[in-house]
C-alpha positions as CSV (number, residue, x, y, z in Angstrom):
1,X,66.9,59.1,124.5
2,X,68.3,62.3,123.1
3,X,68.9,62.6,119.4
4,X,70.4,65.1,117.0
5,X,69.4,65.0,113.3
6,X,71.5,66.3,110.5
7,X,70.5,66.3,106.8
8,X,73.5,65.0,104.9
9,X,72.0,65.1,101.4
10,X,68.9,67.4,101.2
11,X,66.1,66.9,98.7
12,X,66.9,68.7,95.5
13,X,63.3,70.1,95.3
14,X,60.8,70.5,98.1
15,X,57.8,71.2,95.8
16,X,54.9,68.8,96.2
17,X,53.3,69.6,92.8
18,X,54.4,69.9,89.2
19,X,53.8,73.0,87.2
20,X,50.9,71.3,85.4
21,X,49.4,70.2,88.7
22,X,49.6,73.7,90.2
23,X,47.7,75.1,87.2
24,X,45.1,72.4,87.4
25,X,44.5,73.0,91.1
26,X,43.7,76.7,90.6
27,X,42.1,76.5,87.1
28,X,44.8,78.4,85.2
29,X,45.7,77.3,81.7
30,X,48.7,79.6,80.8
31,X,52.0,80.5,82.4
32,X,50.9,83.9,83.8
33,X,50.8,82.7,87.4
34,X,53.6,80.1,87.3
35,X,56.0,82.0,89.5
36,X,53.3,82.8,92.2
37,X,52.1,79.2,92.2
38,X,55.6,77.8,92.6
39,X,56.1,80.0,95.6
40,X,52.7,79.1,97.0
41,X,53.5,75.4,96.5
42,X,56.6,75.8,98.8
43,X,54.7,77.7,101.4
44,X,51.8,75.3,101.6
45,X,54.3,72.4,101.6
46,X,56.0,73.9,104.6
47,X,52.6,74.2,106.4
48,X,51.9,70.5,105.6
49,X,55.3,69.5,107.1
50,X,54.4,71.4,110.2
51,X,51.0,69.8,110.4
52,X,52.6,66.4,110.0
53,X,55.2,67.2,112.6
54,X,58.1,66.3,110.3
55,X,61.4,66.3,112.2
56,X,63.6,69.2,111.6
57,X,67.2,68.4,110.7
58,X,70.2,70.7,110.6
59,X,71.0,71.7,107.1
60,X,67.6,71.8,105.4
61,X,63.9,72.5,105.9
62,X,61.7,69.5,106.8
63,X,60.3,67.5,104.0
64,X,58.6,64.2,103.2
65,X,60.8,63.8,100.1
66,X,63.8,61.6,100.2
67,X,66.9,62.8,102.0
68,X,70.0,61.2,103.5
69,X,70.2,61.8,107.2
70,X,72.6,61.2,110.0
71,X,71.0,60.7,113.4
72,X,73.0,60.6,116.6
73,X,71.2,59.1,119.6
74,X,72.5,59.2,123.1
75,X,71.4,57.3,126.2
76,X,69.4,54.8,124.2
77,X,67.4,52.5,126.5
78,X,64.3,51.3,124.7
79,X,62.6,48.2,123.4
80,X,62.8,49.7,119.9
81,X,64.5,52.8,118.5
82,X,62.4,55.3,116.7
83,X,64.1,57.2,113.9
84,X,63.2,60.9,113.5
85,X,62.2,60.4,109.9
86,X,60.3,57.5,108.2
87,X,58.8,56.3,104.9
88,X,61.0,54.1,102.7
89,X,63.7,54.0,105.4
90,X,67.0,52.4,104.2
91,X,69.8,52.3,106.8
92,X,73.3,52.4,105.2
93,X,75.3,52.5,108.5
94,X,74.5,51.9,112.2
95,X,77.2,52.2,114.8
96,X,76.4,51.3,118.4
97,X,79.1,52.4,120.9
98,X,81.8,52.3,118.3
99,X,80.7,48.9,116.9
100,X,79.2,48.7,113.4
101,X,76.1,46.5,113.3
102,X,75.0,44.5,110.3
103,X,71.5,44.6,109.0
104,X,69.4,41.5,109.6
105,X,72.0,40.3,112.0
106,X,72.5,43.1,114.5
107,X,69.3,45.0,113.7
108,X,66.2,45.2,111.5
109,X,64.2,48.2,110.5
110,X,60.6,48.6,109.4
111,X,60.9,50.9,106.3
112,X,57.5,52.6,106.7
113,X,57.5,53.3,110.5
114,X,61.2,53.8,111.0
115,X,61.2,51.5,114.0
116,X,64.6,49.8,114.5
117,X,64.8,46.6,116.4
118,X,68.0,45.4,118.0
119,X,68.8,41.7,117.3
120,X,70.9,39.2,119.2
121,X,71.1,35.6,117.9
122,X,68.2,36.5,115.6
123,X,66.0,37.5,118.5
124,X,64.8,41.0,119.4
125,X,66.5,42.5,122.5
126,X,66.4,45.9,124.2
127,X,68.5,48.7,123.0
128,X,71.0,49.8,125.7
129,X,73.8,52.0,124.5
130,X,75.5,55.3,125.3
131,X,75.6,56.3,121.7
132,X,74.1,55.1,118.4
133,X,74.8,56.8,115.1
134,X,72.5,55.9,112.2
135,X,73.0,57.0,108.6
136,X,69.9,56.4,106.5
137,X,67.7,57.5,103.7
138,X,64.1,58.4,104.4
139,X,61.2,59.9,102.4
140,X,59.7,59.5,99.0
141,X,61.7,59.6,95.8
142,X,58.4,60.8,94.1
143,X,55.5,62.5,95.8
144,X,52.8,59.9,96.4
145,X,49.3,60.4,94.9
146,X,47.5,60.9,98.2
147,X,50.0,63.6,99.3
148,X,49.6,65.3,95.8
149,X,45.8,65.3,96.3
150,X,46.1,66.9,99.7
151,X,48.5,69.5,98.3
152,X,46.3,70.3,95.3
153,X,43.2,70.7,97.5
154,X,45.2,73.0,99.8
155,X,46.4,75.1,96.9
156,X,42.9,75.4,95.4
157,X,41.5,76.6,98.8
158,X,44.4,79.0,99.4
159,X,44.1,80.5,95.9
160,X,40.3,81.0,96.3
161,X,40.9,82.7,99.7
162,X,43.1,85.4,98.2
163,X,40.0,87.3,97.2
164,X,38.2,87.0,100.5
165,X,38.7,87.3,104.3
166,X,38.6,83.8,105.8
167,X,37.5,85.2,109.1
168,X,34.4,86.8,107.5
169,X,31.3,84.9,108.7
170,X,28.6,86.9,106.9
171,X,28.1,90.0,104.9
172,X,24.9,92.0,104.2
173,X,24.9,94.8,101.6
174,X,21.7,96.9,101.4
175,X,21.8,99.0,98.1
176,X,18.6,101.0,97.8
177,X,18.8,104.5,99.5
178,X,22.1,104.7,101.3
179,X,24.7,101.9,101.1
180,X,24.5,99.8,104.2
181,X,27.1,97.1,104.9
182,X,26.9,94.7,107.8
183,X,29.7,92.2,108.4
184,X,30.0,89.4,111.0
185,X,33.3,87.7,111.8
186,X,34.2,84.4,113.3
187,X,35.5,84.6,116.9
188,X,38.1,81.9,117.6
189,X,38.8,79.2,115.1
190,X,37.7,79.7,111.6
191,X,35.5,76.8,110.4
192,X,37.4,74.5,108.0
193,X,40.8,75.4,109.5
194,X,42.9,73.3,111.8
195,X,43.0,74.4,115.3
196,X,46.7,73.9,115.5
197,X,48.0,75.3,112.3
198,X,47.3,76.8,108.9
199,X,46.1,73.6,107.2
200,X,42.3,73.4,106.7
201,X,40.6,70.4,108.3
202,X,39.6,69.0,104.9
203,X,43.3,68.8,104.0
204,X,44.5,67.7,107.4
205,X,42.2,64.8,107.2
206,X,44.0,63.5,104.1
207,X,47.4,63.6,105.9
208,X,46.9,60.7,108.4
209,X,49.5,58.5,106.8
210,X,52.2,61.2,106.9
211,X,51.5,62.5,110.4
212,X,54.1,61.8,113.1
213,X,53.3,61.4,116.7
214,X,55.4,63.0,119.4
215,X,57.5,60.4,121.2
216,X,58.8,61.2,124.7
Protein backbone atom coordinates (compact mmCIF):
# COMPACT_ATOMS: atom_id res chain seq x y z
CA UNK A 1 0.00 0.00 0.00
CA UNK A 2 1.22 3.47 -0.87
CA UNK A 3 -0.20 6.46 1.00
CA UNK A 4 0.08 10.24 0.82
CA UNK A 5 -0.66 12.30 3.93
CA UNK A 6 -1.81 15.92 3.82
CA UNK A 7 -2.42 18.09 6.89
CA UNK A 8 -5.76 19.79 6.23
CA UNK A 9 -5.99 21.65 9.54
CA UNK A 10 -2.64 21.99 11.37
CA UNK A 11 -2.30 22.22 15.14
CA UNK A 12 -2.43 25.87 16.21
CA UNK A 13 0.54 25.41 18.57
CA UNK A 14 3.15 22.62 18.55
CA UNK A 15 4.51 23.48 22.01
CA UNK A 16 4.43 20.61 24.48
CA UNK A 17 4.80 22.74 27.60
CA UNK A 18 3.18 25.86 28.98
CA UNK A 19 5.25 28.86 29.98
CA UNK A 20 4.95 27.90 33.65
CA UNK A 21 6.02 24.30 32.94
CA UNK A 22 9.09 25.45 31.01
CA UNK A 23 10.16 27.66 33.91
CA UNK A 24 9.58 24.85 36.38
CA UNK A 25 11.63 22.42 34.27
CA UNK A 26 14.76 24.62 34.34
CA UNK A 27 14.27 26.29 37.72
CA UNK A 28 13.60 29.82 36.48
CA UNK A 29 11.08 31.97 38.33
CA UNK A 30 10.93 35.12 36.19
CA UNK A 31 10.33 35.97 32.53
CA UNK A 32 13.98 36.57 31.62
CA UNK A 33 14.36 33.27 29.74
CA UNK A 34 10.83 32.88 28.34
CA UNK A 35 11.74 33.50 24.69
CA UNK A 36 14.67 31.06 24.78
CA UNK A 37 12.60 28.42 26.57
CA UNK A 38 9.74 28.73 24.06
CA UNK A 39 12.19 28.18 21.19
CA UNK A 40 13.82 25.28 23.01
CA UNK A 41 10.39 23.73 23.62
CA UNK A 42 9.72 23.61 19.86
CA UNK A 43 13.16 22.20 19.09
CA UNK A 44 12.95 19.48 21.71
CA UNK A 45 9.39 18.72 20.61
CA UNK A 46 10.64 18.21 17.06
CA UNK A 47 13.27 15.78 18.38
CA UNK A 48 10.58 13.87 20.27
CA UNK A 49 8.46 13.61 17.12
CA UNK A 50 11.46 12.20 15.22
CA UNK A 51 12.17 9.74 18.04
CA UNK A 52 8.55 8.57 17.95
CA UNK A 53 8.55 8.33 14.15
CA UNK A 54 5.50 10.57 13.77
CA UNK A 55 4.40 10.57 10.13
CA UNK A 56 5.18 13.73 8.18
CA UNK A 57 2.25 15.23 6.32
CA UNK A 58 2.40 17.89 3.63
CA UNK A 59 1.51 21.29 5.06
CA UNK A 60 2.90 21.15 8.61
CA UNK A 61 5.62 19.75 10.82
CA UNK A 62 4.84 16.40 12.53
CA UNK A 63 3.12 16.59 15.90
CA UNK A 64 1.27 14.47 18.44
CA UNK A 65 -1.27 17.26 18.88
CA UNK A 66 -4.64 17.13 17.18
CA UNK A 67 -4.81 17.83 13.47
CA UNK A 68 -7.24 17.12 10.65
CA UNK A 69 -5.61 14.97 7.98
CA UNK A 70 -6.41 13.66 4.53
CA UNK A 71 -4.74 10.35 3.72
CA UNK A 72 -4.91 8.88 0.24
CA UNK A 73 -4.03 5.18 0.04
CA UNK A 74 -3.50 3.33 -3.23
CA UNK A 75 -3.29 -0.39 -3.98
CA UNK A 76 -4.79 -1.30 -0.63
CA UNK A 77 -4.65 -5.05 0.00
CA UNK A 78 -4.48 -5.80 3.71
CA UNK A 79 -6.36 -7.42 6.58
CA UNK A 80 -6.52 -4.01 8.30
CA UNK A 81 -5.59 -0.54 7.09
CA UNK A 82 -3.08 1.33 9.25
CA UNK A 83 -3.52 5.09 9.31
CA UNK A 84 -0.35 7.20 9.30
CA UNK A 85 -1.36 9.02 12.50
CA UNK A 86 -3.05 7.68 15.61
CA UNK A 87 -4.33 8.62 19.09
CA UNK A 88 -7.96 9.76 19.42
CA UNK A 89 -8.65 8.97 15.77
CA UNK A 90 -12.01 10.18 14.51
CA UNK A 91 -12.83 9.45 10.86
CA UNK A 92 -15.12 12.01 9.26
CA UNK A 93 -15.06 10.59 5.73
CA UNK A 94 -13.87 7.37 4.09
CA UNK A 95 -14.23 6.78 0.36
CA UNK A 96 -13.30 3.43 -1.18
CA UNK A 97 -13.00 3.46 -4.98
CA UNK A 98 -15.46 6.34 -5.21
CA UNK A 99 -17.99 4.87 -2.76
CA UNK A 100 -18.50 6.51 0.63
CA UNK A 101 -18.47 3.99 3.48
CA UNK A 102 -20.46 4.47 6.67
CA UNK A 103 -18.85 4.07 10.07
CA UNK A 104 -19.86 0.92 11.99
CA UNK A 105 -21.46 -0.45 8.82
CA UNK A 106 -18.74 -0.28 6.20
CA UNK A 107 -15.77 0.07 8.56
CA UNK A 108 -14.69 0.47 12.17
CA UNK A 109 -11.61 2.17 13.62
CA UNK A 110 -9.66 1.75 16.83
CA UNK A 111 -9.07 5.34 18.02
CA UNK A 112 -5.78 4.68 19.81
CA UNK A 113 -4.00 2.49 17.26
CA UNK A 114 -5.49 3.97 14.09
CA UNK A 115 -6.29 0.50 12.73
CA UNK A 116 -9.25 0.55 10.33
CA UNK A 117 -11.17 -2.67 9.75
CA UNK A 118 -13.37 -3.17 6.68
CA UNK A 119 -16.82 -4.57 7.45
CA UNK A 120 -19.26 -6.56 5.34
CA UNK A 121 -22.53 -7.70 6.91
CA UNK A 122 -21.05 -6.67 10.25
CA UNK A 123 -18.10 -9.03 9.78
CA UNK A 124 -14.47 -8.08 9.18
CA UNK A 125 -13.16 -8.64 5.68
CA UNK A 126 -9.97 -7.85 3.84
CA UNK A 127 -9.37 -4.44 2.33
CA UNK A 128 -8.98 -4.71 -1.44
CA UNK A 129 -9.20 -1.40 -3.28
CA UNK A 130 -7.38 0.66 -5.87
CA UNK A 131 -7.84 3.87 -3.87
CA UNK A 132 -9.07 4.79 -0.41
CA UNK A 133 -9.31 8.41 0.77
CA UNK A 134 -9.68 8.97 4.51
CA UNK A 135 -10.33 12.32 6.19
CA UNK A 136 -9.80 12.12 9.93
CA UNK A 137 -8.73 13.84 13.11
CA UNK A 138 -5.82 12.40 15.08
CA UNK A 139 -3.73 13.52 18.03
CA UNK A 140 -4.29 15.03 21.43
CA UNK A 141 -6.41 18.12 22.01
CA UNK A 142 -4.32 18.67 25.16
CA UNK A 143 -0.82 17.35 25.86
CA UNK A 144 -1.15 14.23 28.08
CA UNK A 145 0.64 14.21 31.40
CA UNK A 146 3.13 11.46 30.51
CA UNK A 147 4.21 13.36 27.39
CA UNK A 148 4.54 16.55 29.43
CA UNK A 149 6.74 14.73 31.93
CA UNK A 150 9.04 13.49 29.17
CA UNK A 151 9.20 16.98 27.63
CA UNK A 152 10.02 18.58 31.01
CA UNK A 153 12.78 16.04 31.70
CA UNK A 154 14.20 16.64 28.22
CA UNK A 155 14.17 20.41 28.73
CA UNK A 156 15.82 20.12 32.15
CA UNK A 157 18.64 17.98 30.69
CA UNK A 158 19.09 20.17 27.60
CA UNK A 159 19.22 23.34 29.70
CA UNK A 160 21.82 21.84 32.05
CA UNK A 161 23.97 20.72 29.11
CA UNK A 162 24.26 24.28 27.80
CA UNK A 163 27.17 24.84 30.17
CA UNK A 164 29.03 21.61 29.49
CA UNK A 165 30.20 19.45 26.64
CA UNK A 166 28.06 16.26 26.63
CA UNK A 167 30.92 14.36 24.94
CA UNK A 168 33.27 15.09 27.86
CA UNK A 169 33.94 11.89 29.83
CA UNK A 170 36.32 13.20 32.46
CA UNK A 171 38.35 16.29 33.35
CA UNK A 172 41.33 16.66 35.68
CA UNK A 173 42.68 20.11 36.62
CA UNK A 174 45.93 20.28 38.59
CA UNK A 175 46.33 23.80 40.06
CA UNK A 176 49.58 23.91 42.15
CA UNK A 177 52.63 24.90 40.07
CA UNK A 178 51.60 25.12 36.43
CA UNK A 179 48.00 24.63 35.40
CA UNK A 180 47.54 21.11 34.02
CA UNK A 181 44.28 20.10 32.37
CA UNK A 182 43.50 16.57 31.21
CA UNK A 183 40.25 15.80 29.39
CA UNK A 184 38.83 12.48 28.28
CA UNK A 185 36.05 12.24 25.70
CA UNK A 186 33.52 9.55 24.92
CA UNK A 187 34.13 7.73 21.66
CA UNK A 188 30.93 6.70 19.88
CA UNK A 189 27.59 7.10 21.61
CA UNK A 190 27.40 9.41 24.59
CA UNK A 191 25.94 7.65 27.65
CA UNK A 192 22.37 8.74 28.36
CA UNK A 193 21.70 9.59 24.72
CA UNK A 194 19.66 7.59 22.21
CA UNK A 195 21.76 5.82 19.62
CA UNK A 196 19.39 6.90 16.87
CA UNK A 197 18.59 10.48 17.72
CA UNK A 198 19.00 13.47 19.98
CA UNK A 199 16.62 12.22 22.69
CA UNK A 200 18.40 10.93 25.84
CA UNK A 201 17.57 7.36 26.82
CA UNK A 202 15.96 8.49 30.08
CA UNK A 203 13.47 10.49 28.02
CA UNK A 204 13.11 7.98 25.20
CA UNK A 205 12.04 5.38 27.74
CA UNK A 206 9.03 7.52 28.65
CA UNK A 207 7.80 7.71 25.06
CA UNK A 208 6.77 4.08 24.57
CA UNK A 209 3.07 4.89 24.19
CA UNK A 210 3.73 7.47 21.49
CA UNK A 211 6.32 5.60 19.43
CA UNK A 212 5.17 4.38 16.02
CA UNK A 213 6.56 1.24 14.41
CA UNK A 214 7.52 1.21 10.75
CA UNK A 215 4.98 -0.68 8.67
CA UNK A 216 6.08 -2.14 5.35
